[in-house]
N, C-alpha and C positions, 0 to 999 in steps of 0.2 A: 063792754063788748069787745071781743077779740077782733083785731084788725090786722090783716096781712098787708104789707106795703110792697108794691111792685115797682120796678124801675127797669129801664133799658130798652124800651121800645123806640121806634122811630122809622125813618124812611131810608131804604137801602135799595141799591140796584140789583138786578138779577145776578146771582152768583156771589153776592156779598154775604156778610155774617153779622149777627147781632147776638148779644148775650143778655138774657133777662134774669133779673134777680127778684127774689121774694123773701122778705124778712118777716119772721113770725116771733111772737113772744117766746122767750127762752123757757118759760114755765110749761109750755105745751109742745114745743117743737120736737123734742126727743120722743114724744108719744105718737107723732103724726106720720102717716104716709103722705108724701108731698106729690101733688099732681099739677100738671099744666094742661089746661083746656084752651080751646080756641073756638071762636065763632066768626066765620067769614060772612061777607055780604050775602044775604039771602040763604044762608046755610044754617043747619042746626049746630048747636054746640057739640064739639067732639073732644074726647080725651086724647091728648097728644102723647104725653109721656108721664111715667110714674117712677118714683123712687121710694121704696119701702123703708120702714124704720131700720131694717137690717142692711139696707144698701142695695138690694136687688132692684133692677130696673126693667121697664117695659116700654114699648113704643108702638104707636100705630104704624102700619106698614108704610104709609106715604112719607114718613120722616126717618125711617130706619137708615142708618149709615150717614145721615146728614145732621141730626140733632143729638145732643148729649145732655142728659139730665144728671144732676149731681146735687149733693147736699153737704153742707159744712155744719156739723153739729155744734162746733165751738162758737160759730157766729149765728146760729139759729137761722140760717139762710139756705134757700134752695136756688138752683140756677138752671137755666136752659140755654145751652150754647147751640145756636142755630147757624149752620153753615150751608153753602150752596143753595141759598134761598132763591125761590122763584115766585112768580106772581100768585100762584095758587096758595102760597103760605100767607098771603095778606089776610089779616084777621085781627080781632081784639083777642089778646091772650090773657087768660085768667089763671091766677094761682089758687090752688085749693089745698087745704090741710085737712086730712081725714083721720079721725080716730074711730076705730071699730067698736070698742066696748068702753063705755056706752057710745053709741053712734053720735058723732058730732062732725059737722063740716063747717069750715071757715073759708072765707073767700077774700081775694084781693079785689081791688077796684077795677082791674083790667088795664091793659096797656096796648096801645095800637101799634101794630107792625104792618108796614106798607112796603111791598116789594114792587118796584117799577120795572117795566120791561124795556 
């Protein structure tokens, strides 16, 4: 079973920064769009940022200008650089690797990000 390995979560004060990492098996990484989702307390899971196989990126409005998603194909790792964090960003962050054809989705175990006010 394919397992994505996440790291980088933690506790940070408002205005601080964190960088999340998501390592995937090299055999699939180059075929996958990489996504970061999050689920805050009492909220539905939402798609935060995406980086496609070709490198194009997309963000939910609430993180535009603060978060940067990237991928390193040589290391089979995706990153989410989170800057200017505020308490609304508190959530469990999940890494997702998505293949369109055939449709496959792989998930990380989740990493907690807590932003204190």
